[in-house]
N, C-alpha and C positions, 0 to 999 in steps of 0.2 A: 734684621733679625728680631722677631717678636720675643726674645727672651733676654732677660736681664738678671743680674744677681747683685746682692749687697749683704753685708753683715748687719743683722738687726741687733744693735748694741744693748738694748734693754734686756734681751734674753740670750745673747751670745749664740745666735744661730745664723748660719749662712742660708738666706732666702733666695731661692731661684724662682723667678716669676715668668711664666709662660703665657702668652695670650695669642689669640687668633689661630691661624692654621700653622702647625709646626710638623716639619718633616723629620724622619729619622736622621737624615744627614745634618739638620740644623741642630738636633739634640746632641749629636755626636760631636759637632763643632763646638758647641757650648761646654760639654764635658772636657774636651780637650783644653779649652781656654781656662776653665776654672781649676783643672788639676795641674795646669802649668803656671798659674798665677802665683808669683812668689810673694805678693802682698797678703795672701790669705794664710791664716794660721795652720799649723801643722795638724791640729785636732780641733774639730768643731762639728756640731751636729748640722745636718742639712735638711732644710724644708723645701720640697719641690711643689710649688703651687701650680697645678695644672687646671684649676677651676675656670679659667678664662680661655681654655684651649677649645677650639671649635671642632676639629677633627679628632676622631677616636683612632688610636693605633690599631693596626690590623693584627690578627693573631699571629701571622707569620713574622711580625716585627718583634714579637715578645722576646725571643733569644737575644737580639741586639740590644733592646732596651735593658734586659737583665744584665747583660754585659757592661752596659753604661753605668748602671746602678752599682755593679760590683767595683767599677773603677773608682766611683765617688766614695764608697765605703772604705776601700783600701787607702785612698789618698788622704781622706780626713780622719781615719781611724774612729769613726763614730756611726751613729745611726742615721738613716735616711728616711723621712716621712714624706709620703705623697699626700697632698691635699686636693681632693676631688669634690665634685658637688652632687654626686649621685648616691644619697644615702641609702643604705640597705641593698644596693645592688653590686654585684661582682663586676669590677671593671678590669680592662686590660692591666691596669696598675696592680691590682690584687695578684694577677698572674705573675707579674714581674716580681713582686715582693716574695711570692712563693718560690720562684725560680732562683732567687738570689740566696735566700737563706733557709728555705725548706720549713723552718719552725716559725718564722716571722720575727726573729731576733734581731736582725740587722736592718730590714726594711719593712715598713708597714704602711698601711693606707688608712686616711681618716677623711670623714666628711664634716668634721667639726675642727676648725683650725686650733682652737684652745686645747683640745684633746690631743692634737698633734704636738704642740708645743710642751704640754705636760709629758707626754710620751718621751719626746727627745731630751727633756730635762732629767728623766729618770735614769741617766747613764748608769 
């Protein structure tokens, strides 16, 4: 599976790194794995780096992706930031963020990784 995760200790963020082609089923399997991982803290912000993903989610997949993001928010009691490489463009991840929180308070999308880390730290 081209998805891995680890805690970035210098900023205490759970970083999920996805590369290559990722299906919704692979995303769902990863979410189940991380929400069930007893070694992860109860509360930690999450950065999902999809900048290396080749395929773009279909519009019909947005509700499922939003559900997965909601599961991450609920499990880690924190914010979730998506890091994308399309600055200035609305991506499916923007639609996910709007679907989860409506106001963008729990999930947000960034094209600058340091902005994402700053937002996550602003709990």
